[in-house]
VOVO-609307 format. One record per atom (N, C-alpha, C): x, y, z. Coordinates in steps of 0.02 Angstrom, whole numbers, plus 50000, padded with zeros to 5 digits. Example, Ala and Ser with C-alpha at 12.3 -4.5 7.8 and 13.67 -1.06 7.14 Angstrom:
506604971650390
506154977550390
506604983550390
506424988850354
506844994750357
506455000250394
This chain:
571525393852616
571925397352666
571695404552671
571455406452730
571155413052740
571615417452781
571825423152753
572285427652787
571915433652817
571255433152823
570845438752848
570655437552920
570745442552962
570525442053032
569765441753035
569505438353085
568785438053095
568525444853119
567875445753118
567575451953141
567755453153214
567735447953255
567905448453325
568635450553335
569085447553296
569795449253302
569935456353280
569585458753230
569655465653207
569425470453262
568885468653297
568645472853351
569145473053409
569445467353424
569965467053477
570555471353457
570765470853394
571325474853368
571175482353375
570575484253356
570385491353360
570355493653433
570085489453477
570035491253547
570725492153578
571185487653563
571865488153589
572205494353562
572105495853499
572405501853468
572145508253500
571485508453512
571185514353542
571405515253615
571455509553650
571695509953719
572395512753722
572845510053681
573535512353680
573575519753660
573185521653612
573185528653589
572965533353645
572495531153685
572225535453737
572635535453801
573005530053814
573345529253878
574105529853875
574405528553817
575135528253813
575425534953792
575375539853835
575655546453820
576415546153819
576725549453770
577455549353765
577785552153828
577505557453855
577795560553914
577785555653973
577245551753979
577185546754033
577725541454024
577805539153963
578295533853950
578995536053966
579175542153945
579845544653958
579975545354033
579455547554069
579525548454142
579605541654177
579185536854158
579205530254191
579865526654176
580105527354114
580725523954097
581305527054136
581295533654141
581835537054178
581845534954251
581255533854280
581205531854350
581245524254359
581265520554305
581245513154308
580615510854346
580065513854329
579435512754366
578935508954323
578615503954352
578115499954316
577485504254305
577165503654245
576565507654230
575945504854263
575915505354329
575395501954368
574685504154349
574565510654344
573895513054327
573665510554259
574115510754211
573955508554143
573825501054142
574225497354179
574145490054185
573455488354212
573245491754264
572595490354294
572015492054247
572095497454208
571585499154159
571555493854103
572145491454083
572165486254032
571825479954057
571925478354120
571595472454149
570835473354152
570615479254169
569895480554172
569565479554104
569935481054050
569675480353982
569775473353954
570095468953993
570165461953972
570775460453930
571265464953927
571855463753885
572375459453920
572335458753986
572805454554022
572495447554031
572865442454011
572585435754017
571995434553971
572015437553912
571465436953865
571335429753844
571855425553849
571795418553829
571645413953888
571555416653948
571335412654004
570605410653995
570405405054024
569695403254026
569305408554064
568665409254047
568255414154080
568205412954155
568235406654177
568185405154249
568795407754287
569325409554251
569915412554282
569955419954267
569385423054251
569325430254236
569645432154169
569755427254126
570005428654059
569435429554009
569615429953946
569115430853893
568965424353855
569345419153871
569225412753838
569425412753765
569885417253746
570095417753677
570755414053667
571075415053610
571665411153593
572315415153595
572855411653578
573505414853575
573525419953518
573155418753464
573145423553409
572865430253432
572335430153471
572065436453497
572565439953543
572925436053582
573435438953625
573995442053584
574175438953529
574675441653482
574435448253453
573805448553434
573525454753405
573585460453455
573405459053517
573445464153570
574175466253581
574625461353585
575335462853597
575615467253541
575455465653479
575705469653423
575465476953428
574825477853443
574545484653446
574855488653504
574915485553562
575185489153620
575915490953610
576305486353583
577025487553575
577175492153516
576725492653468
576845497353413
576725504453436
576275505353483
576145512053509
576695514153557
576925509553600
577475510953646
577815504453663
578435503753644
578785497453652
578875495553725
578955500453769
579105498953839
578475497753881
577995502253877
577365501153913
577025494953886
577025494153820
576715488253790
577015481853816
577675481553819
578015475553844
577855474253917
577845479553957
577705478754029
577015475754039
576525477854000
575845475154007
575795468053983
576105466653925
576055459953897
576425454853940
576955457053974
577355452454015
577145452754089
576585455954104
576355456354173
576195449454201
576005444854157
575815438054179
576355432854166
576985434954169
577525430054161
577405424054207
577485418154181
577405411854219
576685409454219
576205413454196
575515411254198
575385405254153
575775404654099
575695398854055
575805392354093
576295392354138
576445386454178
575835384354219
575515389254249
574915387754289
574345385354245
574225389054192
573655387654148
573695380754118
574285378654098
574355372254062
574475366254109
574755367454168
574975361654207
574755361454281
574555367154309
574405367254381
573745363854396
573665361954460
573035359154483
572505364554483
571885362654486
571335367454482
571355372354541
571555370054599
571575374454658
572055380254647
572655378854620
573145384154608
572895388854552
572595386054501
572325390254447
571805395054475
571335392554514
570805396754541
571075402054588
571615400454623
571885405054671
572285410754640
572655409254586
573135414154561
572975417154492
572685413354447
572565415954379
572095421954379
571545422054417
571125428054417
571485434254442
571945433454489
572335439154513
572745442354458
573015438154413
573395440654356
572935444254307
572395440854288
571945443654237
571605450054260
571485450654325
571145456554351
571625462254369
572265461254355
572745466554369
572875467754443
572815462454483
572935462954554
573615460254575
573945456654530
574585453554548
575015452554485
575645454254490
576135452454439
576425445554456
576675442154406
576985435654418
577665435454384
578065430354401
578735429854374
578945422554368
579335421054317
579625414354312
580355414754335
580525410454382
581205410254410
581535403854386
581825404254326
582115398354295
582875398654291
583145404454271
583845405054255
584285405454317
584855402154313
585355402454367
586015404954340
586385408554382
587005411754359
587495406654332
587545400854363
588045395854343
587855392154279
587215392454260
586985388254205
586715392254145
586515398454156
586255402454101
585655399254068
585695398154003
585135395253966
585125387653970
585595384654005
585585377354015
585105375754071
584515373254053
584005371754103
583985364354121
584495360654103
584485353354116
584725351554185
584995356354222
585215355054290
585105361354331
584895360554393
584755366254437
585145365754502
585435371354523
585735371654589
585215372954643
584655376054623
584105377154670
583775370454685
583705368854749
583445362354770
582795363154808
582375358054804
581775357554844
581765350554876
581775350454942
581815344154979
581175343255019
580895337255018
580285335855056
580435335755131
579975338855168
580005338655241
579285338255267
579065332255281
578375330855300
577905333355245
577495338355258
577015340655208
577235346555168
577885348055170
578145354055136
578745352455092
578885357255047
579535357655015
579945362755052
580585361555058
581045366655083
581515368455025
581475374855004
581815377054943
582415381454960
582975379954929
583585383854936
583905384954868
584135391054856
584475392454793
584375399654772
584695401554717
584645408454691
584505408354617
584025412454595
583865413254525
584055420354503
584235420854440
584445427454414
584045429254351
584075435554332
583705438154274
582965436454278
582675437654337
581965436254349
581565442454331
581215442254274
580795447854255
580215448754303
580055455054320
579555456754371
579765454454441
580405452654448
580625449354509
580525453154573
580585459854572
580515463754633
579785465654647
579335464254600
578635466354608
578145460554606
578375454654589
577925448954579
577595446754644
576985444254638
576645441354695
576815434054705
577055430754652
577285423954658
577785422454603
578175417254615
578665414854566
578505407654547
578625406054484
578635399054462
579365397054459
579555392354501
580265390954513
580445383854490
580975383254451
581255376754434
581735374554488
581605368654516
582005366054571
582225358854556
582815357054581
583045350154577
582735346454637
582245342254623
581915338454677
582195331354684
582565329154633
582895322654637
583625323554615
584085324354663
584785325654645
585125319654613
584835313754619
585145307654592
584885305754523
584435309854496
584135308154431
584665308054377
584605303454331
585075302854275
584675301354211
584655306054165
584985312654165
584665317354216
585025322554234
584825326954289
584155330454277
583985331954214
583375335654201
582755331654219
582805325154226
582235321154246
582095321754321
582525325354356
582415326654427
582225333854441
582025337554389
581845344654397
581075345154401
580845349154449
580125350254457
579985357754458
579365359554447
579145366554445
578695367754506
578845372854545
578485374254607
578285381554609
577675382854632
577435389754641
577615392054712
577935397854716
578145400554781
577905407754786
577495409254835
577265416054846
577855420454868
577855426654844
578425431054856
578485433354929
577935432854967
577965435255036
578135429755086
578365423955062
578575418555106
579225420555143
579285418155204
579905419455241
580495416155206
581055419755204
581665416955174
581785419055102
581365423355075
581445425655005
581735432755005
582255433754965
582555440454956
582605441854882
582295447354860
582335449354790
582705455954786
583235456154747
583635462154739
583715463854665
583755470154650
583825472354580
584485469654551
584435466654492
585025463654460
585455468754425
585215474954417
585595480154382
585175483554330
585455488654299
585085492554249
585115489254181
584525488754149
584465485454084
584575490354026
584765487653969
584795491453907
584095493753888
583605489353893
582925490853873
582415488053921
581765488853905
581205486653946
581315488954019
581455495254027
581665497754093
581105498954142
580485498054121
579925498654168
579805492254208
580135486954187
580075480554223
580715479454264
580625476954324
581205475354365
581505468754342
582165468354343
582515462054331
582905460554395
582755454854426
582995453654493
583395447254501
583795447154553
584075440954579
583635439054639
583395432954640
582945430754693
583265424854730
583355425754795
583675420654836
583145417254880
583175410654882
582725406754924
583155403354979
583015405055042
583395402355098
582925398655145
582935392055142
582505387855184
581775390055180
581555391155119
580865393255108
580405387155111
579905387455153
579465381755163
578825382755122
578675377855078
578115378155032
577705371755037
577035372155038
576635365955040
576775361554979
576755355054989
576855350354933
576335351554878
575765354254896
575225355454847
575405361054798
575955364754811
576155370054765
576575367454707
576645360954703
576975357954644
576555359254582
576865361654529
576505362954466
576625356954420
576085353554401
576155347754358
576415341754397
576825337754364
577085331654395
577795332654420
577945329254475
578625329454500
579105326254450
579675329654438
580155327154390
580005328854318
579465332554307
579265334454238
579365341954224
579715345354269
579795352554261
580135354654197
580655350854177
581005352654116
580565351654055
580195346154053
579735344953997
579195350253994
578935352154052
578425357354054
578705364054029
579325365454047
579645371554026
579695371853949
579895366353919
579945366153846
579265367453814
578735364953846
578065365953818
577835373153823
577975376453880
577745383353886
578165388153845
578775386053826
579175390153781
578815391053714
578405386153695
578055386653631
577655393153627
577215394153675
576795400153670
577155406553692
577635405853739
577995411953760
578435414653703
578705410253661
579095412553605
578665415953552
578055413553544
577595416953499
577435423953525
577345424553590
577185431053620
577765435953612
578375433553622
578955437953612
579005440153539
578855435653493
578845437453422
578335442953409
577755442553442
577235447653433
577455454353461
577785454253518
578065460453546
578545463653496
579005459553470
579505462053422
579165464753360
578665461353336
578285463653277
578005470553290
577695471553348
577425478053364
577955483453368
578525481753397
579085486553401
579335488453332
579395483653288
579615485053219
579125489853185
578475488453194
577965492753163
577995499753192
578085500253258
578105506753291
578705510853269
579285507653263
579885511153241
579805513453168
579515509153127
579395510853057
578915516853051
578375516653089
577875522053086
578195528753102
578635528953151
578955535153171
579455537553118
579815532753089
580285534553036
579915537052974
579375533752957
578985535852898
578705542852907
578425544252966
578155550852979
578695556252974
579295554552998
579845559352997
580075560952925
580195555752887
580465556852819
579965560252773
579325559652788
578815562852747
578835570452754
579075572852811
579075580152821
579775583152819
580295578952815
580985581352817
581235583252748
581575588952743
581845591252679
582605591852684
582945590252629
583665591352622
583815593252550
584285597552542
584485599752475
583885602252434
583405605352469
582845608552435
582275603852416
582275597652438
581705593252423
581605588152478
581005585252478
580845580152528
581325574352521
581545571552579
582025566052573
581685559652549
581015559652547
580665553952518
580755553752442
581005558952414
581125559052341
581785555652323
582205554452374
582835551052360
582715543452357
583015540352307
582895533152298
583145529152358
583695531152387
583965527252443
583475527152502
583125532852513
582625533052566
582045528452550
581815528552489
581255524252468
581435516852475
582055515152457
582255508152461
582315505852534
582555510352577
582585508652648
581885507252675
581415511552658
580725510552681
580435504052655
580585502452592
580335496252562
580615490152599
581265490352612
581575484652647
581285483852717
581165489352751
580875488952818
580175486052816
579775488352768
579085485952763
579065478452746
579515476152705
579545469052688
579685464852750
580165467052790
580345463252850
579755463052899
579405468552906
578825468752951
578275464052927
578135464252863
577595460052836
577765452652843
578385450752830
578585443752837
578565441652911
578775446152955
578745444653027
578015443653049
577575447853023
576865447153041
576575440453016
576745438652956
576475432452928
576695426352969
577335425952986
577565419953021
577345420053094
577275426053124
577045426353193
576305424453198
575905427053152
575195425353151
575095417953135
575505415353090
575445408153074
575615403953135
576135405853172
576325402153232
575765402253283
575455408053294
574905408553342
574305404453319
574145404953256
573575401153229
573705393653235
574305391553222
574485384453227
574425382053299
574655386053346
574595384153417
573865383353436
573455388153418
572745387853435
572395381853402
572655379753344
572365374053309
572625367353336
573085367753384
573365361653413
573935358653374
574185362353325
574755360053285
575395362853316
575695358953361
576275361353399
576915359953361
577255365153340
577865364553300
578415368853331
578875365653366
579435369353395
579825373153342
579885370153284
580245373253229
579915379853209
579275379753197
578915385653176
578935391153229
578845389253292
578825394153345
579515397453353
580045393553347
580715396353351
580875400753290
580635398653232
580725402753172
580385409553180
579765409453206
579405415753216
579765420253265
579975417353321
580325421253372
580975424053345
581355419953310
581995422153284
581915427453230
581485426353182
581425431053127
581125437653150
580595437453190
580255443553210
580705447953254
581085444853299
581525448853343
582105451753304
582365447853257
582915450453215
582665456153172
582065455353144
581775460653102
581665466953143
581445466253206
581315472053248
581955476053260
582495472553275
583135475853286
583365479453223
583315476053166
583545478953103
583115484953082
582465484353090
582015489853071
582135495853117
582195494653182
582305500153229
582975503453216
583485499553199
584135502353183
584095506753121
583725504453071
583655508353010
583245514653023
582765514253069
582375520253087
582825525553117
583305523453159
583785528253188
584185531553132
584405527553083
584795530253028
584395535252987
583755533952977
583345538452937
583225545052973
583195544853040
583105550953077
583765554753088
584315551453072
584965554753081
585105556253154
585345562253168
585505564153237
584895563853283
584305565353255
583705565153296
583545557953318
583755553153278
583625546153296
583975544053359
584495547753378
584885546253438
584605549753499
584095554053488
583815558053542
583225554453574
583185554753640
582655551253678
581965553553656
581885559953643
581235562753628
580905559553566
581325557253520
581055554553457
580895547053461
581035544053515
580805537253534
581125531453497
581365532253436
581605526453400
582215523153433
582615527153470
583175524153505
582925519453560
582365521053591
582075516753642
581775510453611
581465511253553
581205505353518
581775500553501
582345503453482
582925499253466
583165495553529
583215499053585
583455495853646
582975490353670
582325491853665
581825486853686
581825480853639
581895482153574
581905476753525
582495472053537
583065474853556
583645470653568
583515465553624
583125467653673
582965463153728
582565457053703
582145457953653
581725452453629
582155446953597
582745448653572
583185443553544
583445438853597
583455441153660
583735437153714
583195433453753
582625436753765
582085433653803
581865426953772
581745422053816
581515415353796
581985411953746
582635413453752
583125409953711
583425414353658
584085414553655
584445418653606
584345415953535
584615419553487
584575417353417
584915410553408
585465409453443
585815403053438
585375397253462
585025398353516
584575393153542
584015391753493
583745396953462
583215395853413
583475391853353
584075393453332
584375389653276
584475382353294
584685381153356
584775374253379
584115370453377
583585373753399
582925370553398
582695369153327
582785374053283
582585373153213
582985367453180
583635367453191
584065362253162
583875355353188
583735354853253
583535348453282
582895345853250
582425350453236
581805348453203
581935346153131
582365349753096
582525347853027
582855341053023
583235339353075
583595333053077
583175327453108
582555329153124
582105323953149
582175322353222
582515326653260
582625325253331
582035327553374
581685332853352
581065334953384
580585337153330
579935337953349
579455340253299
579545347653287
């Protein structure tokens, strides 16, 4: 069992670190978050350097690398800046659906646009009436000659106001029993007639990305925009959750490391009662506990990514990684605020933003309760 990154992976790690160091200025981040503005220039530079869609095949303008390399990049970007890093890593939301299940024509048309930083994408899965229950959809797609006609509303759509296309879960067979066997996945361009995207409200964290409600009113889409097989949308969704949960774990890991780095730098120079606060045992123990959580989160996240790349698909492991890493990020960021005291509550010192962004990772791609359900189901032999 080898725990050492390859020479190529170390070079990718260094390149991502240097890019973030050179481009993620604190003043820029504070300004963009205040304006709720996407870091467009930085995103395009990241795409030019190959950090977006790094795991896409080269024929789709990717690097032909694996999920582990994507995890390495995500960790580095999010440790330097939790918000800009997240915006870049999530620029290709929904791309997994295309990469794993779409026909070659759709892949050729849309994946290069994502990898080259020319288009954002979004997954439109969640509905207000159902929340995390994806087994039934109010959004419908009905055949009409050579098209689908789509009607319905999706909520909490990341990148929703800026995306060039949506990957949409639709009920294509209303009579299916159980209902999830009648759900299909369809690609819908954002500029189609009948689409309205509105801001869903202000978020606690990840404020550079828009979160939208997207309404589809008699939207006409070619039948060829079906992703994968008709009636297999729910199954495809469960499959893409595997890698998306690993990616969220990697984001959280980077956030935990970034919050820790800032807290460590602060306590090394801070004095109280005539001595450095690093001389107090309670401070040392807090740092030790934080470092342990980060290291364990890194181990399980890297293992999950390595397992995925090796073809060993384990819902249990991927949910464990997502659950532990996101929980660790929240706890580490919270402790970082405590170590900075009053300064930890101030925007300028950043750790409060790392905490807010980390909290979002606990919700993305399934809450902690959903991860526990998946883990328990695997332990009981209901799924792998």
